[in-house]
Each structure stands twice: as C-alpha cells, then as structure tokens.
C-alpha positions, 0 to 999 in steps of 0.5 A: 905168259911174256919171258925173256930168256935173257932176264935175271927175273924172267929166269928167277921167275921160271925157275931155271935159277935159284933165289930166297924164295918166300912167295909164289902165285900164279902171278908173283913171284917174291924172293930176297934181296941179295944185296938186303939195305934193310932187315926185310928186303924183298923183291915182287916180281910178276911173272911176265915181262915188262921192263919197267912201269914205263913200258907196262900198259892198262892191261898190266894194271891188275899185275902191279897191284898184285905186285903192292898186295903181295907186298902187304901179305909178305910185311904180315907174315913178316911181323914188320911192326911201325910200317914199311915200304914199296919202291918201284926204280924207274928207269936206270937214273932212278936207279933200276939196274934189271929191266924186269918190272919190280918192287921192293919191299925193305922195312924192320928198321925204321926207314928216311925220307928223302931215301935217295 
C-alpha cells in the first residue's frame, strides 16, 4: 500500500500522528475534523495515498466505495436523524486543502443548499 511520508493524512492513517479516531478498518480511517462545520464532522480517508479524486484510477473504485460505506456506518452510530451529507472536495478551487482524498461526513443539524 502506497503512503507519502510528508502527507498529513498518511501520517494519521499510519498512527504517526494522533487524531480523534471514530472508525478504523483495514482500508479506512475516520476521525473528527479539528475545525468542525457541523455537530458531526468526520473525515474519512483511505489508508492508501491517493492525492485527489481526480487522481483516482479504476483500481481505487472499491476503496472510494468503502469511504461512503464507512460514512454511512458512522452516521448511524452517531444517531444522526433526518439526513447527513458526504462531500469530497476535488482540487484547491473546490476547497481541498489536504491532498489525500477524503470524505467529509457532516450532520447533526439542517444543512443548507447550495453549500458554498
């Protein structure tokens, strides 16, 4: 599995850096966002380094799906009622600040649309 030594999220995935983890599987790590935008704001990342959804290849399809299924599990375990949002920002213009693909799980309050 490919990781990047200078990638913040790779360092969290390997345990080199600590985070408030809410879920760990063989392929996915999920932890609370340090700047939450909703009562529940969790980042779900693959253990393998993929810089962005734009860089994903067909071989990453299962991993990208696992991010979504992990978000579903976390939302259920958090008891979120009435809905939640799964967001993947792609590129700097979309707000991606850490270039390791990650899904934002947002919930616990009504979410407006459009988001930004």
